[in-house]
Steps between C-alpha positions, in 0.01 A plus 500: 500500500768291331716286727847662533842379610652695789818607328575764764523232769741289291725797434492612862591149611816510286574870569459609133315750284408486126778638281346751266816503281448130437140545401378288800120513509376174656176345385283449810161414345465126569216469249711640219790267604262202473391602153853534382580153624190363333588666169851360516373139512784379723349189656764233523747706293827685568483879524757777482369803686680818394515773762374295793519786747343415839364168376121559483474362148770239584284356781202472268706335228652259751156365585449393141833451324755211512792736533533878534824678421451839668738744321573819696798732450451709821721339758268619786194354328684174425591471862134536598395238251761254639353552855133492397544189287766319705269206557340494157617205291363652177661848499864562406627859537722616214684825573543637151388768255190404302630707205808275464424176686594188309164347400672209334636413839152535654370263231770245587434527874131460443536208262231657280396831344391706802215744505615862576292718731575841648414852600765689310658827618375760251843642423636157398195340348597535131852378565377190687236431237747498210734285703211255534442507128859432427482203740164368371654165388544411863165622631129427491251789519528789736255719696632851585383825649576834334412865529157531334616732226793270402266198498267683262793572264592127503153366426358773275389427144503721186284804522565554872695800628704255715605296195864548422849350485454294819171356371648387172824360641333305777195368316718342234666288770220420748127481535400763762183491710385729776442321833375772732528869588653580840426839654779699678326445836590131475863579580715624792631762461227621267652593160377785285372268225276200460635168375401225256585130504574344158552139395760429226504176302821516290491366145761245394565725200398857429138512392579723194838408345706749299806480271711742701434553871721805527327676214157410646600645838635814340180553300276451800706730722526754220130500429407560865781742556274765351165338547299817421630502148377297207699177482674599174636817662603342824683220318669747268635691796613182677667319209676791317758538364546125428148456368337753268130605515455326162600171652278561802196576281573198272522271804177636649324443170636149469388416858148642429536779760339839449791747550257746664430262799632577842731226649242398763263400221738239356480136610805288586449297182514813288819623670648160413391532138647847482835381642513216248406729217774745584753222548423371147528852352829589660 
């Protein structure tokens, strides 16, 4: 049986219960925690932990990292962290929202690009992730836990049913690798879904450049907006009345894309070629 952290005892000691409205499901599997720390490669480095909770991951990071900035927006949890790590010279508790925290300030306080690690609340995961991407200049890589289904959408390739807007948008901006699968039983309280830990290594520039980012985004969202349709039809529906079907078909031909393909069959590079072709035609 996997070694488990006694979360109930910690909560009882502080007179608290998990807040379901905040998505508080605490990781208690110590083996999984160890693998997350290993994948993050934090030895001798500064770390920003997003959503520190009760500090199980914080403690493991503290044993390896040079500095740990434990970001936690729940005032009760932040108070627990301050008590639990009062004598720890490595951990600094930051009471703030991970979806809006100033990562440039974290960079300046660390004196280097910090690694980001965290078990994200499911209802805020996308918001926090895109905040990280917007702040990538100030950060190194990050290792994050997501709901399994969401993680599949992030890392899926063309041809997969999970491949979609999130796959395209994220994979242009970061290399994504799966670290481990974490079953629901590894948490307290036990959630209804399993989780997946992903590692993100952001690119300095987007991996596939385009001439017009807004047009690219509109095309990708439009294509997957009606993913059961052939790409010519889904794009026609999304781009009208500004763009006629004749322009759509001409752009598909110029990009070398079969108009009968479904959106999930089209690679990121082909979406970029399509956006550039349409940009030149308009």
